[in-house]
N, C-alpha and C positions, 0 to 999 in steps of 0.2 A: 351668469345669465343676464340677458338684456332687461332693461326696464320694461320693454314691451312684454316679454315673457312673464315677468313678475306681475304686471297688471292683469294679463290674461288669466294667470293662475289664481289671483285674488278673486276675479270675477267668477271663475269656476268653483272655487270654494264657497263663495256667496250663494251660488245656485244650489250646491249640495246642502248648505244650511237651510235654504228656503225649502228644498225637498223635505228635509228633516222636520221642519215645522208643519208642513202639510201632512206628512205621514203620522206624526204624533197626534194631530187633530183628528185624522181618520180613525185612529185607534180609540181615542177618547169618545168620539161620536158613536162609534160602533157599539161600544159597551153601553153608552147612554141609550142607544136605540133598543138594546135588549132589555135593560132595566126599566125604562119608561114606556116600553112597548110603543115606540114612536115610529110609525110607519113613514111619515113624511121625511124625518131625519134619515132613516135608512135608505129611502129611495134617492134622496139628494146625495148621500155619501157614495152610493154606487155610481152615480153619474160623475161625481167629482174625481173618482179614482182615475179616470182617463187623463186628468191633468198630470198626475204623478207618472203615468206611463210615458207621456210626451216629454216631461222633464228628464226622465231617466235616459231616453234616447238622445236628447239634446246634450246632456252632460257627457255621455259616451262619445258622441261625435266630436264634441269640442276637445275633450281630453286627448283623444287619439290624434286629432289634428295638431294639437299643441306639442305633443311628444314628437310627431313626425317632423314638424317645422323647426323645432329648437334643439333637439337632441340633448335634453337636460342631463346634468350630472346626477350622481347617486341620490342625494338628499331630495333634490327637486323632482327627480323621477319617481321616488317613493310617494311624494305628495300628489303628483299627477295620477299615478296608478291608484292611489287610495281613493281619489274621487270616483273612479270607475267602480271600485268595489263597494264603496259606501252607497252610491246611487243604486246599485243593484240590490243591496240589502234593504234600502228604504222603499224601493218600488215593491219588493216582495212583502214588506210590512203593510203597504197599502192594499195589496191583493188579499192578504189575510184579513184585514179589517173589512174589506168588501165581502168576503165570505161570511164573516160574522153578521154583517148587515143583512145579507140574504137570508141567513138563518133566523134573524130577528123578525123578518116579515112573516115567516111561517109561525113562529112562536106567538106573535101578537094576535093571531087569529084564534088561539086556544086559551085555556084557563092558565092564569099565571102560577108559576111555581115559586112562591115568594121566598122561602128560606134559601133555596138554591140559587135564585136570581141574585140574592144578596151576596152569596159566595162568589158568583161571577163578577159582581161589581168590585169586590175586594181584590180579586185576582187581576181584574182589568186595571185598577188603580196602581197596583204594584208594577205591572208590566209597563204601563205608560210612564211611570216615574223612572223606571230603568232606562227606557228609551230616551226620555228627556235628559237624564244624567249624562249619557254618552254623547248626545248631541251638544249639550252645553260644554262638555270636555273638548269636543272637536272645535267648537267656536272659540274657546278660550285658549286652545293649544296646551291644555293641561292633561297629562296622561293619568294622573292619580285617581280622579273620580271615575274614569273609565275602568281602571284596574279594580276599583271597589265593586263595580257592577259585575265584572268577570268573577271575582272571588265569591260573590253572593248569588251566583246563578242557581244554585241548588234550592234557594228559597222559592223561586217560581215553580220549580219541579215539585216541591213539597205541597204547594197550594194545588197544583194540578192533580197530584196523586190523591189528596184528600177529597177534592171535588169529584174525581172519577169514582171513588168508592162510595161516596154519598149518592151519586146519581145511580149507580148500579143497585144499591140497596133500595132506593125509591122505586126503580123500575121493577125490581123483583117483588116488591110489596104491592104494587098496583099496576095492573095491566093497562089502565087508562092513562098512565103517565109515561108509557114506553116511547111513544112518538116524540113528545116534547123533550123527554130525557135524552133521547138520541141526538136531537138538535143541540141541546145544551152540551153534550159531550163534545161535539164538533166545535162549538164555540170555545170551550175550555182548551181543546187541543190547539186551535188557532192562536189563542192567547199564549200558550206555552211556546209555540213556535216563534211568535213575535219576541218573546223573551230571549229565545236562542239567537235571533237576529241582533238584538241589542248586545248580546255577548260577542257575537261575530264582529260587530262594529268596534267593541272594546279591543279586540285582538288586532284589528286593522289599524286602529289608532296607535296602539303600542308599537307596532312595527314601523308605522310612518314616523313616529316621533323619536324612536330609539334605534331603528335599524336592526332590531333583534326580535326573534320570535319569542312568544311567551313560553317559558319552560314549565313543564308539568302538565298533567291532564286537567282539563276544565272540571271544576267541581260539579258533579252531577248526582242525581238520584235516579235509581232504577225505576223507569216509568212503565205503567201499563200501556199496551199498544192500542191505538185507534188508527184505522186506515187513513192516511193523509188524503186531503181533498186535492183533486187534480187542479192544475192551473186553468183559469177560465180561458 
């Protein structure tokens, strides 16, 4: 590959890393908006998400142009295609964080559900730490931390399942908590899906760095169903 190609690819990787930082911040802020009942933070996050959408489109455009112009070999082609897949997953994390922020706006208008809000905070910290770990692995070119996230995906599922059952019990015990409980259910589901995207990223990185698919089924827990939110 030419020096021009390598320079362009490094710039593309840098853009994906930048996207990762923005997506991680979106997730952290979305959880904070729920926990602190921070309307201004939630509203700002919803607006900021447009930046991730724009960056994802730009990464896609540049990656396709790079591939078309240089016809890279196998290893370089994997790196270029990985940027497309990573950008897509990161943009979706931003969408899910925006969904959480929108739910927080409704929750902030009602009475706080403190014990379960604390559970949301713990789950949010776990998910954001997993996202940070795979992004650090990408920046460092080190597949092992990403594999650790992949192996421990079931922990996020366990948090979600526990929170799901607590919320159902609360709503069954008090009709006044049903509306807020339903919003928290969607918050928890969105966090669980962000955890899935972190695991997707781990799989993408493994293929990029080794040229091989991960063998075996992803460690999962059988989860209760919540109807997914449609994309905005």
